[in-house]
Backbone atoms as SQL, in Angstrom:
CREATE TABLE atoms (id INTEGER PRIMARY KEY, chain TEXT, resi INTEGER, resn TEXT, atom TEXT, x REAL, y REAL, z REAL);
INSERT INTO atoms VALUES
  (1, 'A', 1, 'UNK', 'N', 21.618, -215.002, -37.762),
  (2, 'A', 1, 'UNK', 'CA', 21.893, -215.501, -36.421),
  (3, 'A', 1, 'UNK', 'C', 22.192, -214.259, -35.665),
  (4, 'A', 2, 'UNK', 'N', 21.583, -214.121, -34.544),
  (5, 'A', 2, 'UNK', 'CA', 21.691, -212.963, -33.655),
  (6, 'A', 2, 'UNK', 'C', 22.770, -213.005, -32.655),
  (7, 'A', 3, 'UNK', 'N', 23.614, -211.938, -32.335),
  (8, 'A', 3, 'UNK', 'CA', 24.617, -211.834, -31.436),
  (9, 'A', 3, 'UNK', 'C', 23.968, -211.659, -30.100),
  (10, 'A', 4, 'UNK', 'N', 24.659, -212.132, -28.915),
  (11, 'A', 4, 'UNK', 'CA', 24.072, -211.723, -27.688),
  (12, 'A', 4, 'UNK', 'C', 24.320, -210.350, -27.365),
  (13, 'A', 5, 'UNK', 'N', 25.293, -209.632, -27.831),
  (14, 'A', 5, 'UNK', 'CA', 25.555, -208.362, -27.535),
  (15, 'A', 5, 'UNK', 'C', 25.116, -207.363, -28.708),
  (16, 'A', 6, 'UNK', 'N', 24.120, -207.892, -29.354),
  (17, 'A', 6, 'UNK', 'CA', 23.467, -206.962, -30.524),
  (18, 'A', 6, 'UNK', 'C', 22.406, -205.936, -29.830),
  (19, 'A', 7, 'UNK', 'N', 22.987, -204.706, -30.187),
  (20, 'A', 7, 'UNK', 'CA', 22.150, -203.656, -29.497),
  (21, 'A', 7, 'UNK', 'C', 20.868, -203.306, -30.371),
  (22, 'A', 8, 'UNK', 'N', 19.861, -203.010, -29.733),
  (23, 'A', 8, 'UNK', 'CA', 18.729, -202.531, -30.536),
  (24, 'A', 8, 'UNK', 'C', 18.858, -201.140, -30.989),
  (25, 'A', 9, 'UNK', 'N', 17.975, -200.523, -31.606),
  (26, 'A', 9, 'UNK', 'CA', 17.957, -199.316, -32.196),
  (27, 'A', 9, 'UNK', 'C', 18.027, -198.320, -31.075),
  (28, 'A', 10, 'UNK', 'N', 17.179, -198.398, -30.011),
  (29, 'A', 10, 'UNK', 'CA', 17.184, -197.476, -29.116),
  (30, 'A', 10, 'UNK', 'C', 18.510, -197.351, -28.358),
  (31, 'A', 11, 'UNK', 'N', 19.097, -198.566, -28.026),
  (32, 'A', 11, 'UNK', 'CA', 20.419, -198.592, -27.396),
  (33, 'A', 11, 'UNK', 'C', 21.492, -197.797, -28.200),
  (34, 'A', 12, 'UNK', 'N', 21.433, -198.104, -29.414),
  (35, 'A', 12, 'UNK', 'CA', 22.482, -197.480, -30.329),
  (36, 'A', 12, 'UNK', 'C', 22.262, -195.961, -30.394),
  (37, 'A', 13, 'UNK', 'N', 21.014, -195.598, -30.396),
  (38, 'A', 13, 'UNK', 'CA', 20.603, -194.207, -30.420),
  (39, 'A', 13, 'UNK', 'C', 21.101, -193.457, -29.087),
  (40, 'A', 14, 'UNK', 'N', 20.876, -194.073, -27.979),
  (41, 'A', 14, 'UNK', 'CA', 21.274, -193.410, -26.656),
  (42, 'A', 14, 'UNK', 'C', 22.867, -193.494, -26.600),
  (43, 'A', 15, 'UNK', 'N', 23.635, -194.399, -27.091),
  (44, 'A', 15, 'UNK', 'CA', 24.926, -194.637, -27.116),
  (45, 'A', 15, 'UNK', 'C', 25.508, -193.406, -27.995),
  (46, 'A', 16, 'UNK', 'N', 24.891, -193.116, -29.087),
  (47, 'A', 16, 'UNK', 'CA', 25.402, -192.068, -29.882),
  (48, 'A', 16, 'UNK', 'C', 25.074, -190.752, -29.302),
  (49, 'A', 17, 'UNK', 'N', 24.054, -190.562, -28.595),
  (50, 'A', 17, 'UNK', 'CA', 23.785, -189.391, -27.873),
  (51, 'A', 17, 'UNK', 'C', 24.764, -189.206, -26.762),
  (52, 'A', 18, 'UNK', 'N', 24.993, -190.185, -26.121),
  (53, 'A', 18, 'UNK', 'CA', 26.021, -190.088, -24.980),
  (54, 'A', 18, 'UNK', 'C', 27.222, -189.693, -25.542),
  (55, 'A', 19, 'UNK', 'N', 27.858, -190.297, -26.557),
  (56, 'A', 19, 'UNK', 'CA', 29.091, -190.015, -27.245),
  (57, 'A', 19, 'UNK', 'C', 29.157, -188.534, -27.710),
  (58, 'A', 20, 'UNK', 'N', 28.072, -188.047, -28.151),
  (59, 'A', 20, 'UNK', 'CA', 27.957, -186.779, -28.627),
  (60, 'A', 20, 'UNK', 'C', 28.059, -185.740, -27.528),
  (61, 'A', 21, 'UNK', 'N', 27.355, -186.106, -26.415),
  (62, 'A', 21, 'UNK', 'CA', 27.343, -185.282, -25.195),
  (63, 'A', 21, 'UNK', 'C', 28.851, -185.252, -24.567),
  (64, 'A', 22, 'UNK', 'N', 29.502, -186.337, -24.666),
  (65, 'A', 22, 'UNK', 'CA', 30.780, -186.514, -24.049),
  (66, 'A', 22, 'UNK', 'C', 31.904, -185.638, -24.948),
  (67, 'A', 23, 'UNK', 'N', 31.565, -185.594, -26.203),
  (68, 'A', 23, 'UNK', 'CA', 32.339, -184.789, -27.140),
  (69, 'A', 23, 'UNK', 'C', 32.236, -183.359, -26.944),
  (70, 'A', 24, 'UNK', 'N', 30.975, -182.937, -26.585),
  (71, 'A', 24, 'UNK', 'CA', 30.741, -181.552, -26.493),
  (72, 'A', 24, 'UNK', 'C', 31.198, -181.127, -25.201),
  (73, 'A', 25, 'UNK', 'N', 31.187, -181.956, -24.095),
  (74, 'A', 25, 'UNK', 'CA', 31.732, -181.658, -22.749),
  (75, 'A', 25, 'UNK', 'C', 33.306, -181.425, -22.827),
  (76, 'A', 26, 'UNK', 'N', 33.915, -182.345, -23.738),
  (77, 'A', 26, 'UNK', 'CA', 35.302, -182.247, -23.884),
  (78, 'A', 26, 'UNK', 'C', 35.547, -180.821, -24.537),
  (79, 'A', 27, 'UNK', 'N', 34.911, -180.409, -25.547),
  (80, 'A', 27, 'UNK', 'CA', 35.048, -179.099, -26.152),
  (81, 'A', 27, 'UNK', 'C', 34.708, -177.896, -25.222),
  (82, 'A', 28, 'UNK', 'N', 33.836, -178.213, -24.314),
  (83, 'A', 28, 'UNK', 'CA', 33.358, -177.131, -23.360),
  (84, 'A', 28, 'UNK', 'C', 34.495, -177.032, -22.413),
  (85, 'A', 29, 'UNK', 'N', 35.145, -177.912, -21.972),
  (86, 'A', 29, 'UNK', 'CA', 36.264, -177.791, -20.978),
  (87, 'A', 29, 'UNK', 'C', 37.669, -177.339, -21.653),
  (88, 'A', 30, 'UNK', 'N', 37.659, -177.316, -22.994),
  (89, 'A', 30, 'UNK', 'CA', 38.900, -176.997, -23.590),
  (90, 'A', 30, 'UNK', 'C', 39.177, -175.482, -23.287),
  (91, 'A', 31, 'UNK', 'N', 40.446, -175.161, -23.256),
  (92, 'A', 31, 'UNK', 'CA', 40.825, -173.614, -22.987),
  (93, 'A', 31, 'UNK', 'C', 40.321, -172.798, -24.162),
  (94, 'A', 32, 'UNK', 'N', 39.787, -171.674, -23.649),
  (95, 'A', 32, 'UNK', 'CA', 39.273, -170.608, -24.648),
  (96, 'A', 32, 'UNK', 'C', 40.383, -169.855, -25.163),
  (97, 'A', 33, 'UNK', 'N', 40.223, -169.001, -26.150),
  (98, 'A', 33, 'UNK', 'CA', 41.241, -168.187, -26.742),
  (99, 'A', 33, 'UNK', 'C', 41.740, -167.026, -25.812),
  (100, 'A', 34, 'UNK', 'N', 40.836, -166.632, -24.909),
  (101, 'A', 34, 'UNK', 'CA', 41.083, -165.623, -23.871),
  (102, 'A', 34, 'UNK', 'C', 41.867, -166.045, -22.757),
  (103, 'A', 35, 'UNK', 'N', 42.065, -167.349, -22.556),
  (104, 'A', 35, 'UNK', 'CA', 42.648, -168.095, -21.462),
  (105, 'A', 35, 'UNK', 'C', 44.023, -167.623, -21.524),
  (106, 'A', 36, 'UNK', 'N', 44.787, -167.238, -20.380),
  (107, 'A', 36, 'UNK', 'CA', 46.233, -166.772, -20.373),
  (108, 'A', 36, 'UNK', 'C', 46.959, -168.018, -20.843),
  (109, 'A', 37, 'UNK', 'N', 46.786, -169.132, -20.524),
  (110, 'A', 37, 'UNK', 'CA', 47.657, -170.387, -20.851),
  (111, 'A', 37, 'UNK', 'C', 47.591, -170.448, -22.427),
  (112, 'A', 38, 'UNK', 'N', 46.501, -170.324, -22.926),
  (113, 'A', 38, 'UNK', 'CA', 46.273, -170.332, -24.397),
  (114, 'A', 38, 'UNK', 'C', 46.991, -169.322, -25.153),
  (115, 'A', 39, 'UNK', 'N', 46.777, -168.163, -24.514),
  (116, 'A', 39, 'UNK', 'CA', 47.484, -166.976, -25.238),
  (117, 'A', 39, 'UNK', 'C', 48.967, -167.197, -25.047),
  (118, 'A', 40, 'UNK', 'N', 49.530, -167.685, -24.027),
  (119, 'A', 40, 'UNK', 'CA', 50.894, -167.987, -23.996),
  (120, 'A', 40, 'UNK', 'C', 51.283, -168.932, -24.992),
  (121, 'A', 41, 'UNK', 'N', 50.472, -170.061, -25.260),
  (122, 'A', 41, 'UNK', 'CA', 50.872, -171.022, -26.240),
  (123, 'A', 41, 'UNK', 'C', 50.869, -170.300, -27.550),
  (124, 'A', 42, 'UNK', 'N', 49.879, -169.499, -27.917),
  (125, 'A', 42, 'UNK', 'CA', 49.792, -168.824, -29.253),
  (126, 'A', 42, 'UNK', 'C', 51.004, -167.926, -29.381),
  (127, 'A', 43, 'UNK', 'N', 51.278, -167.305, -28.384),
  (128, 'A', 43, 'UNK', 'CA', 52.557, -166.229, -28.393),
  (129, 'A', 43, 'UNK', 'C', 53.729, -167.088, -28.679),
  (130, 'A', 44, 'UNK', 'N', 53.996, -168.327, -28.012),
  (131, 'A', 44, 'UNK', 'CA', 55.060, -169.061, -28.299),
  (132, 'A', 44, 'UNK', 'C', 55.143, -169.587, -29.648),
  (133, 'A', 45, 'UNK', 'N', 53.919, -170.020, -30.154),
  (134, 'A', 45, 'UNK', 'CA', 53.849, -170.534, -31.544),
  (135, 'A', 45, 'UNK', 'C', 54.178, -169.303, -32.545),
  (136, 'A', 46, 'UNK', 'N', 53.736, -168.127, -32.275),
  (137, 'A', 46, 'UNK', 'CA', 53.998, -166.953, -33.117),
  (138, 'A', 46, 'UNK', 'C', 55.577, -166.798, -33.187),
  (139, 'A', 47, 'UNK', 'N', 56.140, -166.783, -31.797),
  (140, 'A', 47, 'UNK', 'CA', 57.569, -166.602, -31.765),
  (141, 'A', 47, 'UNK', 'C', 58.329, -167.575, -32.584),
  (142, 'A', 48, 'UNK', 'N', 57.917, -168.873, -32.602),
  (143, 'A', 48, 'UNK', 'CA', 58.626, -169.886, -33.347),
  (144, 'A', 48, 'UNK', 'C', 58.464, -169.583, -34.750),
  (145, 'A', 49, 'UNK', 'N', 57.271, -169.206, -35.211),
  (146, 'A', 49, 'UNK', 'CA', 57.012, -168.883, -36.638),
  (147, 'A', 49, 'UNK', 'C', 57.842, -167.712, -37.136),
  (148, 'A', 50, 'UNK', 'N', 58.020, -166.786, -36.266),
  (149, 'A', 50, 'UNK', 'CA', 58.866, -165.556, -36.729),
  (150, 'A', 50, 'UNK', 'C', 60.305, -166.052, -36.870),
  (151, 'A', 51, 'UNK', 'N', 60.680, -166.815, -35.866),
  (152, 'A', 51, 'UNK', 'CA', 62.089, -167.371, -35.895),
  (153, 'A', 51, 'UNK', 'C', 62.450, -168.059, -37.181),
  (154, 'A', 52, 'UNK', 'N', 61.382, -168.979, -37.359),
  (155, 'A', 52, 'UNK', 'CA', 61.465, -169.902, -38.689),
  (156, 'A', 52, 'UNK', 'C', 61.622, -169.201, -39.853),
  (157, 'A', 53, 'UNK', 'N', 60.898, -168.032, -39.967),
  (158, 'A', 53, 'UNK', 'CA', 60.738, -167.102, -41.180),
  (159, 'A', 53, 'UNK', 'C', 62.091, -166.396, -41.275),
  (160, 'A', 54, 'UNK', 'N', 62.636, -165.973, -40.186),
  (161, 'A', 54, 'UNK', 'CA', 63.860, -165.296, -40.084),
  (162, 'A', 54, 'UNK', 'C', 65.069, -166.195, -40.607),
  (163, 'A', 55, 'UNK', 'N', 64.982, -167.502, -40.132),
  (164, 'A', 55, 'UNK', 'CA', 66.051, -168.422, -40.639),
  (165, 'A', 55, 'UNK', 'C', 65.904, -168.658, -42.184),
  (166, 'A', 56, 'UNK', 'N', 64.666, -168.708, -42.594),
  (167, 'A', 56, 'UNK', 'CA', 64.405, -169.019, -44.047),
  (168, 'A', 56, 'UNK', 'C', 64.911, -167.872, -44.872),
  (169, 'A', 57, 'UNK', 'N', 64.570, -166.691, -44.340),
  (170, 'A', 57, 'UNK', 'CA', 65.058, -165.443, -45.100),
  (171, 'A', 57, 'UNK', 'C', 66.653, -165.336, -45.122),
  (172, 'A', 58, 'UNK', 'N', 67.401, -165.704, -43.935),
  (173, 'A', 58, 'UNK', 'CA', 68.726, -165.813, -43.926),
  (174, 'A', 58, 'UNK', 'C', 69.293, -166.729, -44.860),
  (175, 'A', 59, 'UNK', 'N', 68.742, -168.007, -45.001),
  (176, 'A', 59, 'UNK', 'CA', 69.145, -169.015, -45.871),
  (177, 'A', 59, 'UNK', 'C', 68.980, -168.499, -47.359),
  (178, 'A', 60, 'UNK', 'N', 67.847, -167.855, -47.649),
  (179, 'A', 60, 'UNK', 'CA', 67.707, -167.307, -49.041),
  (180, 'A', 60, 'UNK', 'C', 68.772, -166.297, -49.389),
  (181, 'A', 61, 'UNK', 'N', 69.053, -165.400, -48.275),
  (182, 'A', 61, 'UNK', 'CA', 70.002, -164.297, -48.644),
  (183, 'A', 61, 'UNK', 'C', 71.391, -164.976, -48.905),
  (184, 'A', 62, 'UNK', 'N', 71.699, -165.946, -48.037),
  (185, 'A', 62, 'UNK', 'CA', 73.036, -166.839, -48.230),
  (186, 'A', 62, 'UNK', 'C', 73.065, -167.329, -49.707),
  (187, 'A', 63, 'UNK', 'N', 71.903, -168.036, -50.000),
  (188, 'A', 63, 'UNK', 'CA', 71.957, -168.592, -51.330),
  (189, 'A', 63, 'UNK', 'C', 72.180, -167.547, -52.435),
  (190, 'A', 64, 'UNK', 'N', 71.485, -166.380, -52.339),
  (191, 'A', 64, 'UNK', 'CA', 71.667, -165.408, -53.365),
  (192, 'A', 64, 'UNK', 'C', 73.004, -164.857, -53.290),
  (193, 'A', 65, 'UNK', 'N', 73.686, -164.649, -52.174),
  (194, 'A', 65, 'UNK', 'CA', 75.045, -164.260, -52.027),
  (195, 'A', 65, 'UNK', 'C', 76.043, -165.173, -52.736),
  (196, 'A', 66, 'UNK', 'N', 75.730, -166.427, -52.456),
  (197, 'A', 66, 'UNK', 'CA', 76.558, -167.396, -53.148),
  (198, 'A', 66, 'UNK', 'C', 76.412, -167.557, -54.556),
  (199, 'A', 67, 'UNK', 'N', 75.095, -167.310, -55.032),
  (200, 'A', 67, 'UNK', 'CA', 74.962, -167.241, -56.614),
  (201, 'A', 67, 'UNK', 'C', 75.567, -166.020, -57.166),
  (202, 'A', 68, 'UNK', 'N', 75.680, -165.045, -56.454),
  (203, 'A', 68, 'UNK', 'CA', 76.314, -163.748, -57.052),
  (204, 'A', 68, 'UNK', 'C', 77.734, -163.961, -57.097),
  (205, 'A', 69, 'UNK', 'N', 78.252, -164.566, -55.993),
  (206, 'A', 69, 'UNK', 'CA', 79.699, -164.848, -55.999),
  (207, 'A', 69, 'UNK', 'C', 80.085, -165.868, -57.189),
  (208, 'A', 70, 'UNK', 'N', 79.266, -166.791, -57.277),
  (209, 'A', 70, 'UNK', 'CA', 79.637, -167.811, -58.370),
  (210, 'A', 70, 'UNK', 'C', 79.515, -167.164, -59.622),
  (211, 'A', 71, 'UNK', 'N', 78.503, -166.434, -59.851),
  (212, 'A', 71, 'UNK', 'CA', 78.335, -165.601, -61.104),
  (213, 'A', 71, 'UNK', 'C', 79.570, -164.586, -61.295),
  (214, 'A', 72, 'UNK', 'N', 80.025, -163.941, -60.325),
  (215, 'A', 72, 'UNK', 'CA', 81.152, -162.957, -60.481),
  (216, 'A', 72, 'UNK', 'C', 82.243, -163.700, -60.865),
  (217, 'A', 73, 'UNK', 'N', 82.471, -164.964, -60.186),
  (218, 'A', 73, 'UNK', 'CA', 83.744, -165.786, -60.459),
  (219, 'A', 73, 'UNK', 'C', 83.756, -166.326, -61.824),
  (220, 'A', 74, 'UNK', 'N', 82.578, -166.691, -62.320),
  (221, 'A', 74, 'UNK', 'CA', 82.335, -167.224, -63.693),
  (222, 'A', 74, 'UNK', 'C', 82.593, -166.054, -64.734),
  (223, 'A', 75, 'UNK', 'N', 82.124, -164.786, -64.487),
  (224, 'A', 75, 'UNK', 'CA', 82.418, -163.715, -65.303),
  (225, 'A', 75, 'UNK', 'C', 83.917, -163.485, -65.292),
  (226, 'A', 76, 'UNK', 'N', 84.455, -163.286, -64.187),
  (227, 'A', 76, 'UNK', 'CA', 85.999, -163.091, -64.088),
  (228, 'A', 76, 'UNK', 'C', 86.683, -164.177, -64.985),
  (229, 'A', 77, 'UNK', 'N', 86.276, -165.519, -64.765),
  (230, 'A', 77, 'UNK', 'CA', 86.939, -166.405, -65.528),
  (231, 'A', 77, 'UNK', 'C', 86.785, -166.276, -67.043),
  (232, 'A', 78, 'UNK', 'N', 85.568, -165.854, -67.371),
  (233, 'A', 78, 'UNK', 'CA', 85.313, -165.596, -68.837),
  (234, 'A', 78, 'UNK', 'C', 86.020, -164.412, -69.300),
  (235, 'A', 79, 'UNK', 'N', 86.138, -163.424, -68.557),
  (236, 'A', 79, 'UNK', 'CA', 87.013, -162.201, -69.052),
  (237, 'A', 79, 'UNK', 'C', 88.447, -162.666, -69.214),
  (238, 'A', 80, 'UNK', 'N', 88.977, -163.467, -68.201),
  (239, 'A', 80, 'UNK', 'CA', 90.334, -163.854, -68.312),
  (240, 'A', 80, 'UNK', 'C', 90.488, -164.745, -69.584),
  (241, 'A', 81, 'UNK', 'N', 89.678, -165.599, -69.790),
  (242, 'A', 81, 'UNK', 'CA', 89.774, -166.483, -70.980),
  (243, 'A', 81, 'UNK', 'C', 89.727, -165.626, -72.243),
  (244, 'A', 82, 'UNK', 'N', 88.892, -164.596, -72.375),
  (245, 'A', 82, 'UNK', 'CA', 88.681, -163.679, -73.528),
  (246, 'A', 82, 'UNK', 'C', 89.899, -162.940, -73.736),
  (247, 'A', 83, 'UNK', 'N', 90.475, -162.467, -72.530),
  (248, 'A', 83, 'UNK', 'CA', 91.898, -161.661, -72.620),
  (249, 'A', 83, 'UNK', 'C', 92.903, -162.668, -73.145),
  (250, 'A', 84, 'UNK', 'N', 92.953, -163.885, -72.586),
  (251, 'A', 84, 'UNK', 'CA', 93.959, -164.804, -73.104),
  (252, 'A', 84, 'UNK', 'C', 93.799, -165.139, -74.690),
  (253, 'A', 85, 'UNK', 'N', 92.537, -165.320, -75.070),
  (254, 'A', 85, 'UNK', 'CA', 92.381, -165.453, -76.503),
  (255, 'A', 85, 'UNK', 'C', 92.711, -164.272, -77.416),
  (256, 'A', 86, 'UNK', 'N', 92.408, -163.039, -76.941),
  (257, 'A', 86, 'UNK', 'CA', 92.869, -161.850, -77.522),
  (258, 'A', 86, 'UNK', 'C', 94.382, -161.823, -77.722),
  (259, 'A', 87, 'UNK', 'N', 95.144, -162.032, -76.429),
  (260, 'A', 87, 'UNK', 'CA', 96.352, -161.985, -76.383),
  (261, 'A', 87, 'UNK', 'C', 97.141, -162.989, -77.323),
  (262, 'A', 88, 'UNK', 'N', 96.442, -164.103, -77.503),
  (263, 'A', 88, 'UNK', 'CA', 96.951, -165.288, -78.459),
  (264, 'A', 88, 'UNK', 'C', 96.772, -164.862, -79.937),
  (265, 'A', 89, 'UNK', 'N', 95.548, -164.174, -80.138),
  (266, 'A', 89, 'UNK', 'CA', 95.360, -163.624, -81.503),
  (267, 'A', 89, 'UNK', 'C', 96.435, -162.532, -81.791),
  (268, 'A', 90, 'UNK', 'N', 96.676, -161.687, -80.899),
  (269, 'A', 90, 'UNK', 'CA', 97.591, -160.634, -81.054),
  (270, 'A', 90, 'UNK', 'C', 98.983, -161.170, -81.373),
  (271, 'A', 91, 'UNK', 'N', 99.292, -162.184, -80.487),
  (272, 'A', 91, 'UNK', 'CA', 100.690, -162.727, -80.686),
  (273, 'A', 91, 'UNK', 'C', 100.780, -163.455, -82.120),
  (274, 'A', 92, 'UNK', 'N', 99.814, -164.193, -82.377),
  (275, 'A', 92, 'UNK', 'CA', 99.755, -164.882, -83.651),
  (276, 'A', 92, 'UNK', 'C', 99.880, -163.745, -84.911),
  (277, 'A', 93, 'UNK', 'N', 99.183, -162.655, -84.785),
  (278, 'A', 93, 'UNK', 'CA', 99.075, -161.672, -85.782),
  (279, 'A', 93, 'UNK', 'C', 100.615, -161.108, -85.848),
  (280, 'A', 94, 'UNK', 'N', 101.225, -160.779, -84.559),
  (281, 'A', 94, 'UNK', 'CA', 102.574, -160.256, -84.702),
  (282, 'A', 94, 'UNK', 'C', 103.644, -161.136, -85.272),
  (283, 'A', 95, 'UNK', 'N', 103.418, -162.487, -84.911),
  (284, 'A', 95, 'UNK', 'CA', 104.442, -163.492, -85.518),
  (285, 'A', 95, 'UNK', 'C', 104.151, -163.471, -86.990),
  (286, 'A', 96, 'UNK', 'N', 102.991, -163.386, -87.420),
  (287, 'A', 96, 'UNK', 'CA', 102.830, -163.500, -89.002),
  (288, 'A', 96, 'UNK', 'C', 103.223, -162.275, -89.544),
  (289, 'A', 97, 'UNK', 'N', 103.252, -161.038, -88.919),
  (290, 'A', 97, 'UNK', 'CA', 103.762, -159.870, -89.480),
  (291, 'A', 97, 'UNK', 'C', 105.307, -159.961, -89.587),
  (292, 'A', 98, 'UNK', 'N', 105.786, -160.448, -88.360),
  (293, 'A', 98, 'UNK', 'CA', 107.339, -160.628, -88.325),
  (294, 'A', 98, 'UNK', 'C', 107.731, -161.611, -89.359),
  (295, 'A', 99, 'UNK', 'N', 107.111, -162.602, -89.635),
  (296, 'A', 99, 'UNK', 'CA', 107.492, -163.757, -90.642),
  (297, 'A', 99, 'UNK', 'C', 107.361, -163.141, -92.076),
  (298, 'A', 100, 'UNK', 'N', 106.285, -162.248, -92.174),
  (299, 'A', 100, 'UNK', 'CA', 106.228, -161.609, -93.581),
  (300, 'A', 100, 'UNK', 'C', 107.269, -160.562, -93.744),
  (301, 'A', 101, 'UNK', 'N', 107.616, -159.889, -92.635),
  (302, 'A', 101, 'UNK', 'CA', 108.620, -158.845, -92.779),
  (303, 'A', 101, 'UNK', 'C', 110.019, -159.640, -93.062),
  (304, 'A', 102, 'UNK', 'N', 110.179, -160.806, -92.437),
  (305, 'A', 102, 'UNK', 'CA', 111.491, -161.560, -92.645),
  (306, 'A', 102, 'UNK', 'C', 111.553, -162.052, -94.177),
  (307, 'A', 103, 'UNK', 'N', 110.342, -162.510, -94.579),
  (308, 'A', 103, 'UNK', 'CA', 110.365, -162.927, -95.949),
  (309, 'A', 103, 'UNK', 'C', 110.623, -161.871, -97.093),
  (310, 'A', 104, 'UNK', 'N', 110.031, -160.674, -96.675),
  (311, 'A', 104, 'UNK', 'CA', 110.318, -159.495, -97.580),
  (312, 'A', 104, 'UNK', 'C', 111.782, -159.159, -97.571),
  (313, 'A', 105, 'UNK', 'N', 112.384, -159.066, -96.252),
  (314, 'A', 105, 'UNK', 'CA', 113.810, -158.833, -96.098),
  (315, 'A', 105, 'UNK', 'C', 114.671, -159.702, -96.972),
  (316, 'A', 106, 'UNK', 'N', 114.363, -161.062, -96.848),
  (317, 'A', 106, 'UNK', 'CA', 115.038, -161.963, -97.514),
  (318, 'A', 106, 'UNK', 'C', 114.876, -161.811, -99.053),
  (319, 'A', 107, 'UNK', 'N', 113.755, -161.520, -99.500),
  (320, 'A', 107, 'UNK', 'CA', 113.452, -161.324, -100.897),
  (321, 'A', 107, 'UNK', 'C', 114.294, -160.150, -101.398),
  (322, 'A', 108, 'UNK', 'N', 114.154, -159.068, -100.651),
  (323, 'A', 108, 'UNK', 'CA', 114.973, -157.890, -100.950),
  (324, 'A', 108, 'UNK', 'C', 116.437, -158.003, -101.074),
  (325, 'A', 109, 'UNK', 'N', 116.942, -158.845, -100.007),
  (326, 'A', 109, 'UNK', 'CA', 118.390, -159.123, -99.985),
  (327, 'A', 109, 'UNK', 'C', 118.829, -159.971, -101.246),
  (328, 'A', 110, 'UNK', 'N', 117.863, -161.040, -101.701),
  (329, 'A', 110, 'UNK', 'CA', 118.172, -161.719, -102.853),
  (330, 'A', 110, 'UNK', 'C', 118.225, -160.893, -104.157),
  (331, 'A', 111, 'UNK', 'N', 117.244, -160.019, -104.230),
  (332, 'A', 111, 'UNK', 'CA', 117.128, -159.129, -105.263),
  (333, 'A', 111, 'UNK', 'C', 118.265, -158.175, -105.448),
  (334, 'A', 112, 'UNK', 'N', 118.772, -157.632, -104.242),
  (335, 'A', 112, 'UNK', 'CA', 119.928, -156.782, -104.278),
  (336, 'A', 112, 'UNK', 'C', 121.053, -157.543, -104.634),
  (337, 'A', 113, 'UNK', 'N', 121.212, -158.771, -104.245),
  (338, 'A', 113, 'UNK', 'CA', 122.342, -159.663, -104.590),
  (339, 'A', 113, 'UNK', 'C', 122.347, -159.959, -106.046),
  (340, 'A', 114, 'UNK', 'N', 121.210, -160.207, -106.568),
  (341, 'A', 114, 'UNK', 'CA', 121.031, -160.463, -108.074),
  (342, 'A', 114, 'UNK', 'C', 121.543, -159.290, -108.837),
  (343, 'A', 115, 'UNK', 'N', 121.084, -158.084, -108.374),
  (344, 'A', 115, 'UNK', 'CA', 121.342, -156.792, -109.213),
  (345, 'A', 115, 'UNK', 'C', 122.925, -156.489, -109.033),
  (346, 'A', 116, 'UNK', 'N', 123.555, -156.974, -107.722),
  (347, 'A', 116, 'UNK', 'CA', 124.942, -156.692, -107.763),
  (348, 'A', 116, 'UNK', 'C', 125.695, -157.514, -108.593),
  (349, 'A', 117, 'UNK', 'N', 125.235, -158.855, -108.841),
  (350, 'A', 117, 'UNK', 'CA', 125.934, -159.780, -109.665),
  (351, 'A', 117, 'UNK', 'C', 126.019, -159.289, -111.151),
  (352, 'A', 118, 'UNK', 'N', 124.820, -158.703, -111.548),
  (353, 'A', 118, 'UNK', 'CA', 124.706, -158.363, -112.907),
  (354, 'A', 118, 'UNK', 'C', 125.447, -156.963, -113.195),
  (355, 'A', 119, 'UNK', 'N', 125.693, -156.230, -112.208),
  (356, 'A', 119, 'UNK', 'CA', 126.303, -154.950, -112.341),
  (357, 'A', 119, 'UNK', 'C', 127.826, -155.026, -112.361);
């Protein structure tokens, strides 16, 4: 079944050529790279890109600074915990030595008392 608006080959060919001609005309009227308006747009785009890169670099520097601060805090906490463990070990050792000295003193006292009873 043929449509009433069915185009023949020649009509389709001329329509395609006309579309191509209009597309080329559109690009021909587009601003060139040497056009001052286009150079202004490119400069504005460049400025935005530089500002964006500066903000990205600032964010990265801030992240690095925060990471360094967090690492320093973690190291300080670790050092403090290690010092606390060392102090606890030293305290435990001194208590053990004091208890051993007290036991020895008590043993020596008992020994001296036993010797005094025999004499």
